[in-house]
N, C-alpha and C positions, 0 to 999 in steps of 0.2 A: 708805676708810669710817672715818670718827670721829665719837665720840661727846662730847657734854659734858654733864656731869651736877651739877646741884648751885653752879651760879655764882651768885654774889652781889651784886648792886649795893647800894650805900650811898650815902647822898646825904643832905644837910643839907637840903633841899627837894622839893618835888615837880617845880617847874620844874628843876632842875640833873640830879634823877633822868632826866625826857625826855629832857635834851640830853644824858645818856647811853646812853641806850635808841636813840634817834639815831644815835649816832656809830658803837655797836657793830651795828646792823643796816648804814649802809654799808660797815662791816669784812666783815662776815659773807656781805653780797651781793658784794663787792668778791672774798671767796674762794670762791664758791659754798660758803656752809656754810650751811642751813637748819636752821631752829628751829622745833622745833614750842610755839607761843603756847600752845595750849590748855591746855598742861601747865603753865605758867609760874603763878607763885603772886605774889601782891604782897601783903606782910605790912609792917604800918603798927605801928613801936615809939614810942612817946614816953616823956619822960622826966617829961615835967609832964603832970600829971593832968587840969588845964582844957584840954588841949588834946585831950581825947576826943572832945567834940563837934564838934571840926573839920569840916567837910566836905574831902573829900581827893577834888583831882581825877581824873577819868580818865586812867588812862595810857596808853600806847599802844606796841605793837611791831606795825611791818609792818603798820599803818594797821589793826591786832586791838586793841580794848580788853584790858586785862589786869586780871580781878577782882579788886578786894580781898577778901582773906581776912575774915572778921568772925571776932571774938575769943573765938567759943567754937568754932572750928573748929579742926581739926588738919590739919597741913600735913605 
């Protein structure tokens, strides 16, 4: 039995991050590793304050949406 905690994926774009998530899902499936996506958090950080109003597309892991955390929520 193995546990995975505090894994962080960083990306310059939502599309790139979705590709990372898709690749890791394939790797985990190949190695019979299960991830509880309900315990996953998506945190968006932008250096440009003008980007705060951008709509962030949904990201998925194992066909389940990873909810975007609100700026006032604690992770």
